[in-house]
C-alpha positions in Angstrom: -28.3 -21.6 -36.3 -25.3 -22.4 -34.2 -24.8 -20.8 -30.8 -22.7 -17.6 -30.5 -20.5 -16.5 -27.6 -19.1 -13.5 -25.9 -15.5 -14.0 -24.7 -15.0 -12.3 -21.3 -11.4 -11.8 -20.1 -10.2 -10.5 -16.7 -6.6 -9.6 -16.2 -6.3 -9.8 -12.4 -3.6 -9.2 -9.9 -2.8 -12.9 -9.4 -4.7 -14.7 -12.1 -6.2 -14.6 -15.6 -9.8 -15.6 -16.0 -11.6 -16.4 -19.3 -15.2 -17.3 -19.9 -17.5 -18.0 -22.8 -21.0 -16.6 -22.3 -23.7 -18.0 -24.6 -25.5 -15.0 -26.0 -29.0 -16.5 -26.1 -29.2 -18.1 -22.7 -26.6 -15.8 -21.0 -25.2 -18.9 -19.4 -21.5 -19.7 -19.0 -20.6 -22.3 -21.5 -16.9 -22.7 -20.6 -14.4 -21.1 -18.2 -10.7 -21.2 -17.4 -8.5 -19.6 -14.8 -4.7 -19.6 -14.5 -2.3 -18.0 -11.9 0.0 -15.5 -13.4 3.0 -15.9 -11.0 4.5 -12.7 -12.4 5.6 -10.5 -9.5 9.0 -8.8 -9.8 11.2 -8.5 -6.8 11.7 -5.0 -5.4 15.5 -5.1 -5.7 15.9 -1.3 -5.2 13.8 -1.3 -2.0 11.6 1.6 -3.1 8.3 -0.3 -2.2 7.8 -1.0 -5.9 5.1 -3.5 -6.8 5.7 -4.5 -10.5 4.7 -7.5 -12.6 6.3 -9.1 -15.7 4.1 -8.1 -18.6 5.4 -10.9 -20.9 4.3 -13.5 -18.3 0.9 -11.9 -17.9 0.3 -12.0 -21.7 1.6 -15.5 -22.0 -0.8 -16.7 -19.3 -3.6 -14.9 -21.0 -2.8 -16.7 -24.3 -2.6 -20.1 -22.5 -5.9 -19.4 -20.7 -7.8 -18.6 -23.9 -6.1 -21.6 -25.6 -7.7 -23.9 -23.0 -11.2 -22.9 -24.0 -13.1 -25.2 -26.4 -11.8 -24.5 -30.0 -15.2 -25.2 -31.6 -16.8 -22.5 -29.4 -14.0 -19.9 -29.9 -14.8 -20.0 -33.6 -18.2 -18.7 -32.9 -17.2 -15.8 -30.6 -19.0 -12.7 -31.8 -17.6 -10.1 -29.3 -14.8 -9.8 -26.8 -14.8 -7.9 -23.5 -11.8 -7.3 -21.3 -11.6 -6.1 -17.7 -8.6 -5.9 -15.3 -6.9 -4.5 -12.3 -7.5 -0.8 -12.0 -5.1 2.0 -11.0 -1.9 0.4 -12.4 0.1 1.6 -15.4 1.9 0.1 -18.4 3.9 2.1 -20.9 4.3 1.2 -24.6 5.0 2.4 -28.1 1.6 2.7 -29.7 2.9 3.0 -33.3 3.7 -0.7 -33.4 0.1 -1.7 -32.6 1.4 -3.9 -29.8 2.6 -7.5 -29.7 2.7 -10.5 -27.4 6.4 -11.0 -27.0 7.7 -7.8 -25.5 10.3 -5.3 -26.6 7.9 -2.4 -27.0 6.4 -2.2 -23.5 7.4 -1.8 -19.9 6.8 -3.9 -16.8 3.3 -3.3 -15.2 3.4 -1.1 -12.2 0.4 -2.3 -10.2 -2.2 -0.7 -7.9 -0.2 -2.1 -4.9 2.8 0.0 -5.7 4.0 1.9 -2.7 6.8 4.2 -4.1 4.8 7.4 -3.9 5.1 8.5 -0.2 2.7 10.8 1.5 5.2 13.7 1.3 5.5 13.1 -2.5 1.8 12.9 -3.0 1.3 16.1 -1.1 3.7 17.9 -3.5 1.5 17.1 -6.5 -1.1 19.6 -7.8 -4.6 19.3 -6.5 -6.8 17.4 -9.0 -10.1 18.7 -10.4 -11.9 15.5 -9.4 -14.0 14.1 -6.6 -11.4 11.3 -6.2 -8.2 11.6 -4.3 -4.8 10.5 -5.7 -3.0 7.7 -4.0 0.2 5.7 -4.5 -0.3 3.0 -7.1 -2.5 5.3 -9.2 -1.4 5.7 -12.8 -0.9 9.5 -12.8 0.9 9.4 -9.5 3.3 6.8 -10.8 4.0 8.9 -13.9 4.7 11.9 -11.7 7.2 9.7 -9.7 9.0 8.8 -12.9 9.1 12.4 -14.0 11.0 13.3 -10.8 13.2 10.2 -10.3 13.7 8.6 -13.8 12.6 11.1 -16.5 14.7 9.2 -19.1 12.5 6.1 -18.7 9.4 7.9 -20.0 11.2 9.1 -23.2 11.1 5.5 -24.6 7.3 5.4 -24.7 4.5 7.1 -26.6 1.5 6.2 -24.5 0.4 4.6 -21.2 -2.7 2.7 -20.0 -3.8 -0.2 -17.8 -2.8 -3.7 -18.6 -6.3 -4.4 -19.9 -6.1 -1.3 -22.1 -2.9 -2.8 -23.6 -4.6 -6.1 -24.3 -7.4 -4.3 -26.2 -4.9 -2.1 -28.1 -2.9 -5.2 -29.1 -6.0 -7.3 -30.2 -7.2 -4.4 -32.4 -3.8 -3.1 -33.6 -4.6 0.4 -32.3 -2.1 3.2 -32.8 -3.3 4.9 -29.5 -4.7 3.9 -26.2 -8.4 4.0 -25.6 -9.6 4.1 -21.9 -13.0 4.1 -20.3 -13.9 6.5 -17.4 -13.9 3.4 -15.1 -10.1 3.1 -15.6 -9.4 6.8 -16.1 -11.0 7.7 -12.7 -8.8 5.1 -11.0 -5.6 6.9 -12.4 -6.4 10.3 -10.8 -6.6 13.7 -12.4 -9.8 12.8 -14.3 -13.1 14.6 -13.9 -16.0 12.1 -14.2 -18.6 14.9 -14.5 -17.0 16.4 -17.6 -15.4 13.2 -18.8 -12.1 15.0 -19.2 -8.5 14.7 -18.0 -7.3 17.7 -16.0 -5.2 18.8 -19.0 -4.6 22.4 -17.9 -3.5 21.3 -14.4 -1.2 18.6 -15.7 0.2 20.7 -18.5 1.0 23.4 -16.0 3.5 21.2 -14.2 5.0 19.7 -17.3 3.2 16.3 -17.2 3.8 14.4 -20.5 0.3 14.7 -21.9 1.2 12.4 -24.8 1.0 9.5 -22.4 -2.7 10.1 -21.5 -5.2 7.8 -23.1 -8.1 8.9 -25.2 -11.3 8.3 -23.2 -14.4 6.6 -24.6 -17.7 5.7 -22.8 -17.8 2.6 -20.7 -19.4 -0.2 -22.8 -18.3 1.2 -26.1 -16.3 -0.7 -28.7 -12.6 0.0 -29.1 -12.2 -1.7 -32.5 -12.0 -5.2 -34.1 -9.5 -8.0 -33.9 -6.8 -7.4 -36.5 -6.2 -11.1 -37.1 -7.4 -14.6 -36.1 -6.8 -15.3 -32.5 -7.2 -18.9 -31.1 -9.8 -19.5 -33.8 -11.7 -16.3 -33.1 -12.1 -14.7 -36.5 -10.4 -11.4 -37.6 -12.8 -8.5 -37.5 -14.5 -9.6 -34.2 -15.7 -6.6 -32.2 -13.6 -5.8 -29.0 -14.9 -3.6 -26.3 -12.9 -0.8 -24.6 -11.5 -2.3 -21.4 -13.5 -1.9 -18.2 -12.6 -1.9 -14.5 -12.6 -5.3 -12.8 -14.6 -4.1 -9.8 -17.4 -2.6 -11.8 -17.6 -5.8 -13.9 -17.7 -7.9 -10.7 -20.6 -5.8 -9.5 -22.3 -6.0 -12.9 -22.1 -9.8 -12.8 -24.3 -10.1 -9.6 -26.1 -6.8 -8.9 -29.7 -7.7 -9.7 -31.7 -5.3 -7.5 -31.2 -1.7 -6.4 -31.5 -2.8 -2.8 -28.4 -5.1 -3.1 -24.9 -4.4 -2.0 -22.0 -6.3 -3.5 -19.2 -7.7 -1.5 -16.1 -8.7 -3.4 -13.0 -10.3 -1.7 -10.2 -11.3 -4.0 -6.7 -9.8 -3.7 -8.2 -6.7 -2.0 -11.8 -6.3 -0.7 -14.7 -4.0 -1.7 -18.2 -3.4 -0.6 -20.5 -1.3 -2.8 -24.0 -0.3 -3.6 -25.5 1.7 -6.5 -26.2 5.3 -5.9 -29.5 6.8 -7.2 -29.5 7.7 -10.9 -29.5 11.5 -10.1 -26.6 11.4 -7.7 -23.7 13.8 -8.4 -20.4 13.2 -6.7 -18.6 16.0 -4.6 -16.6 18.5 -6.6 -13.4 17.9 -4.7 -11.6 15.0 -3.1 -12.5 13.8 0.4 -9.2 12.0 1.3 -10.3 11.1 4.8 -13.5 9.4 3.7 -13.5 5.6 3.7 -16.2 5.6 1.0 -15.4 6.7 -2.6 -17.8 7.1 -5.6 -16.6 5.0 -8.6 -18.1 5.7 -12.1 -20.3 2.8 -13.2 -22.1 2.9 -16.5 -23.6 5.9 -18.2 -23.6 8.7 -15.6 -24.2 6.5 -12.6 -22.0 5.8 -9.6 -21.2 3.1 -7.1 -20.6 4.0 -3.4 -17.5 1.9 -2.6 -15.5 1.0 0.5 -12.4 -0.2 -1.2 -10.0 -1.9 1.3 -6.4 -2.5 0.2 -6.3 -5.4 2.6 -8.3 -8.5 1.6 -7.1 -11.9 0.3 -3.6 -10.4 0.2 -3.5 -10.3 4.0 -4.3 -14.0 4.1 -1.6 -14.5 1.4 1.0 -12.6 3.5 0.1 -14.9 6.4 0.6 -18.0 4.3 3.9 -16.6 3.0 5.1 -16.0 6.6 4.2 -19.5 7.7 5.9 -21.0 4.6 9.0 -18.9 5.4 9.1 -20.0 9.0 8.7 -23.7 8.0 11.6 -23.4 5.5 13.8 -21.9 8.1 12.9 -25.0 10.3 13.8 -27.3 7.4 10.2 -28.2 6.4 8.8 -27.8 2.9 5.0 -27.5 2.4 3.2 -26.1 -0.6 1.3 -22.8 -0.2 -2.0 -24.5 -1.1 -1.4 -27.1 1.6 -0.7 -24.4 4.2 -3.8 -22.5 3.2 -6.0 -25.6 3.4 -4.7 -26.6 6.8 -5.0 -23.2 8.4 -8.6 -22.9 7.1 -9.4 -26.4 8.5 -8.0 -25.3 11.9 -10.0 -22.1 11.9 -13.2 -24.0 11.1 -12.6 -26.0 14.3 -12.1 -22.8 16.2 -15.5 -21.3 15.9 -14.6 -18.1 17.9 -11.6 -16.4 19.3 -10.9 -13.4 21.6 -7.6 -12.8 19.8 -7.8 -9.5 17.9 -6.0 -9.1 14.5 -6.0 -5.8 12.6 -4.9 -6.9 9.2 -4.1 -3.4 7.7 -0.6 -4.3 6.7 -0.8 -2.1 3.6 -2.6 0.8 5.3 -5.7 2.1 3.7 -6.1 4.9 1.2 -8.1 7.0 3.7 -5.6 6.0 6.4 -2.2 5.4 4.8 -0.3 5.2 8.0 -2.5 2.4 9.4 -0.5 -0.8 10.3 -1.3 -4.3 11.2 -1.8 -5.2 14.9 -2.3 -8.4 17.0 -3.6 -7.7 20.5 -5.2 -9.5 23.4 -2.8 -12.4 23.1 -3.0 -15.0 25.9 -1.2 -18.3 26.4 -4.4 -20.1 25.2 -5.5 -18.1 22.1 -2.4 -18.2 19.8 -2.9 -21.5 18.0 -3.1 -21.6 14.2 -6.9 -21.9 14.4 -7.2 -18.8 16.7 -4.9 -16.7 14.6 -6.6 -17.7 11.2 -10.1 -17.1 12.7 -9.1 -13.7 14.1 -7.4 -12.7 10.8 -10.5 -13.5 8.7 -12.7 -11.7 11.2 -10.3 -8.7 11.1 -10.5 -8.5 7.3 -14.3 -8.2 7.6 -14.2 -5.8 10.6 -11.9 -3.5 8.7 -14.3 -3.4 5.7 -17.3 -3.0 8.0 -15.6 0.0 9.7 -15.3 1.6 6.3 -18.9 0.9 5.3 -20.9 0.4 8.5 -24.1 -1.6 8.5 -26.0 1.5 9.5 -24.9 3.3 6.3 -26.1 0.3 4.3 -29.4 0.4 6.0 -29.8 4.1 5.4 -29.1 3.4 1.7 -32.0 0.9 1.6 -29.7 -2.2 1.2 -31.5 -5.3 2.4 -29.1 -8.0 1.3 -25.4 -8.5 0.4 -24.3 -10.5 -2.6 -20.9 -12.0 -2.1 -18.3 -13.0 -4.6 -14.6 -13.0 -5.4 -11.9 -15.7 -5.3 -10.9 -15.4 -1.7 -14.5 -15.5 -0.5 -15.3 -18.5 -2.7 -12.5 -20.6 -1.3 -12.6 -19.7 2.3 -15.6 -20.8 4.5 -14.2 -19.0 7.5 -14.4 -15.7 5.6 -18.0 -16.5 4.7 -18.9 -17.2 8.3 -17.3 -13.9 9.4 -19.3 -11.9 6.7 -22.5 -13.1 8.3 -21.2 -11.9 11.7 -20.0 -8.6 10.5 -23.2 -7.4 8.7 -26.9 -7.5 9.7 -28.1 -7.9 6.2 -28.5 -11.5 4.9 -25.7 -12.8 2.6 -26.2 -14.7 -0.7 -23.5 -15.8 -3.1 -23.6 -14.8 -6.7 -23.3 -17.9 -8.9 -21.2 -16.2 -11.5 -19.9 -13.3 -9.4 -16.7 -12.5 -11.1 -15.3 -9.8 -13.5 -14.8 -12.1 -16.5 -18.5 -13.0 -16.4 -19.4 -9.4 -15.8 -17.5 -8.0 -18.7 -19.0 -10.7 -21.0 -22.5 -9.8 -19.7 -21.9 -6.1 -20.4 -21.2 -6.8 -24.1 -23.9 -9.4 -24.3 -26.4 -6.8 -23.2 -24.9 -4.3 -25.6 -25.4 -6.9 -28.4 -29.0 -7.6 -27.4 -29.8 -3.8 -27.3 -28.4 -3.3 -30.8 -30.4 -6.3 -32.1 -33.6 -5.0 -30.5 -33.0 -1.6 -32.0 -32.4 -3.1 -35.4 -35.6 -5.2 -35.2 -37.6 -2.1 -34.1 -36.3 -0.2 -37.2 -37.5 -2.8 -39.6 
């Protein structure tokens, strides 16, 4: 009998990842990753952070097309994860397509158009999670106030990963899991319901809200052949990228998972009987994200991670161009990391909170304790990497990890994987030992979820014989 595979897809903020997980061995048989390069300039200066949906979908197709064709023919299930909080609008009656025309640009989780005064004008949600700028429902409220005609063109909304699932299955509606629904705001994870009465009371367009299904459930089946994957292949309802990253490497209840990619998160699993607070705690740096079943993760979710390093690279590149020197971003990144590795310590202090934080939206970046001898590229890069970890450690102190019984940290994420300086600073920031998950990423995680689902259904079928 030939091997079968789960296709795991992750639609990230800066890249698309695709893996083929062999169902019997649970090993990664093939993987691909491509940068999306799809950001749209904020020409109206409203702090918008949008991405070109057509480019994202084109990159997704190219990424899957690079996987071995002989293995794609034996894919038995597809799982999709992606960047949470963001929102995409489309016309569901068409079933979705790859080329555009029936969907909007993607408004991402980094969108900053919803000011604190605007957010304070919104109704209070019936949820344990606060609403922040970049959250799907907050963005829809913004369009209601500033561009109501825009919403009239669409019948439904969802995350980018929800759209991919809808398109693959030809759905005439959007199905969303609690992992993504909670990230939008105005969703009660205890009752698994949108705050329909609250939203309806202020004229929110309820037709745009997705239909929620349990995390790990199937959304449908592929409506046609896709890169050799047969029509009728089961497709799971889309999951959150962070939950899938955790699933890929959380092997013990005493583990915490550190993920540093575009942003940064540190999380551990709450006890099975844990119930979240009944109302938001906006000043708390730790939130409780729905995981699988009725379980939760305690999460310190920093807005500033690999993107802070990216902003530094962009700044250096801009300065060099002004000086008449051209150097590729990758070269700048490699050189600054090499300089920081030579500079093993620094008394320069960098606070990298250039995007603020959800619990402290007015926080801004700072550079202090500057002297004539500590402002080299090595010093600044070392202090920036240390600042990223110190910011995360202030949100989830080592003492809180110890009280939760955490005895080691499993690290993963693209920024951590490519940056040895960050890895060194993790070991300084936390008392718990650090190990690196071999396959600690969302694409592997979402494939693993549906691999386990397949195994459970096979076991149940064999017991029934």
